[in-house]
Residue, then its C-alpha position, 0 to 999 in steps of 0.5 A: m515128685t518134685t525137687f521141692e518134696a524130695a528135698r524134704l523128704v531128706a532132710g526129714r529122714e536124715i534129722r530123725v536119723k540124727i535125733r535119735d543117734k545116742t552120739f549126738l545127743f550125747s555130744t549135745v549135753l555134753l556142750l550145754f553141760f559144759t556151757a552151763l559149767g563154765v558159765a557157774l564155775p566162777i561163783l561155784v569157785n567162790s564160795g563167799p566173802d571171807k569171814v574176818a573176826v574183829v575186837g572191837s569196833t574200830h575196824t569194822a566199817a573198812l573191812e565191811q567195804a571191802g567184802l568182808e564179812v565180818v565177825t565181831v569177838p569179845d577178845t584176842a583169844t577168842a579171835e586167836q582160838m577162831v582162827h586157829d579151828d577155820e571158822v576166820t580167814a583171820a582176825v584183827v584187834d587192837g593195834p592193829t594186828v591181822l592174826a593169821l595160820d600161815e599165810t598173810p591175807r592179802e584182801v585183809v591187809a589191803a582193806l587196813s591200809t590207806s590207798p589213793p583214791v581211785k578214778f576210773l576214766d573208763p567204768d564201762a570198760l569190757d574186763p580183759a579177760a573177757l576181751f580174750l574169752v569170748p573171742f576165744i569162744l565164738a571162734t571155738l564154736f564156728f571151727f568145731t562145730t562146723l568142722s563135726f557137722g562138715v566132717q559128718i556130711a562127707q562120711s554120709v555121702t561117702e558110706e552111700k557111695q560105697t554100699r551103692i546105696v546112692e544108686i538106688l538113691v537117684s533112681s529114684i529122687p534128684v541128685r540135687a534134692l539128694l543133696i539140698g536134703k542133706v546139706a539142709a538137714m545139717t545146717l538146721l542141726a548144726f545151727g538148733q545145737l548152736a542156738l541151745i549153746a547161746v541160750v543156756g550161756l546167755v542165762g547162765m550169765r543172768v544167774a551169774d549176774v555177770g557185769g551189765p557192759l559184758i552182757d550189754a557187749v556180749l547180746p549183739a555178736i551173738g546176735w549177729f553171730l548165729p546169722f554168720f554161722v548159719v551163712g558161713f555154714l552153708m558157704l562150705a556144707t555144700l563144699w563137705a559134700g563134694v569132697g565126700a563124694l570124690a572118695a571111694r570109701q572112707e579110708d580117702l576121706g583124710s585126702t578128700t576134706a584135706p583142703l576143707q578142713l584147712a579152709v574151716m581150722t585157718p581162721f581159727f588160729l588166725v583171730l586167734a592171733f590177731q584178735s588185738n590187731p584191728t586192722a587184720m580183724a577188719v580185714l578177717s573181718y570180710v574173708p568170707f571165711s573168716a569173717p563168721v567169726a571176726m567180724p561178730v567178735r569186732l561188734f563185740t569190742g565196739e570197733a566195727a561199725a554199724w552198716e559193717p555186719f551186712l556189708s560182710l555178710a552179704l560178701l558171705l553170702l554171695t561166696s555161699a552161692l559160689t559155693l553152693l554152685a561149684g559145690a554141687r557140680v562136684y558133687q554131681g560129677s562125683l557122685l555114681r563114679t564108684n571105679g576109685r577116687t575121683s579128682i576134682a577136675a574129672a568131676w568138674r568136667n564131667p557131671t553125673p548127667v542124672g537128676 
């Protein structure tokens, strides 16, 4: 059996085990549900335009222009009764006078008030809420997906080492094939889960009829976020396997994975803290650990030139190649050491001569 065939066999087994895992399936469905709910929530909250009862037709045009639903009634008594019965939010009678139960209907008052005309110099500008939410969502997705799947890689490696199953495995297949298969499987699963979330989110935005400028800005950001995520996850996946192999038992994982968890958490907080600082975001978009989030965010806000994501992705690929080599060396150097926790220095100096 060649290394490629062995790696494919390991990857296939990892994927089959994972997609049969009820916890994994439940978490995926839950993530998709919350993604759809997050997109649909504004529609659910906004049940439609407020109804306003109007005596006569003098103010009908102004109210309809403000997006209110107008119900014409014959007299003031009918209007008052409809307000009391909650059939309408408010009523407009001669005067004009606005009738309401216990709260000023601001939209109705604003529609009847005379305001100076407003000219938008940048009508396609993104909503300030979207400028915060999209970077937050991208950073959160990268952080939690990378962390959850990375920890699963480390736990799987440690479990195989603690139960001595790994000794049986490496007697049949090369160590590098075991590592490649495990990393490839988790990368495919993580990408698949993230791609599903992206599709559900985009479809939800279309169904919710979100503004065109926002969708036009989100599409290239997500389009670049997916390859950045894959390369960024690969950059960390082998390191997760390496720190998992350093531990002799599950209880040791907290200490062996702590530096890597910090490396995953730091970009999350940096992007959120500096998302309104163009200079800081430009720097973060070329730092490997933060680039998978910072560069798509800059593409979303329109601050990145067309050539920048290519250069950033190339630097990320180079870093991934280096971390793959480093993680593989630590993994091979500590996988068969079962007499307690292995230090990184010891694993690096004496890689296990198997596979």
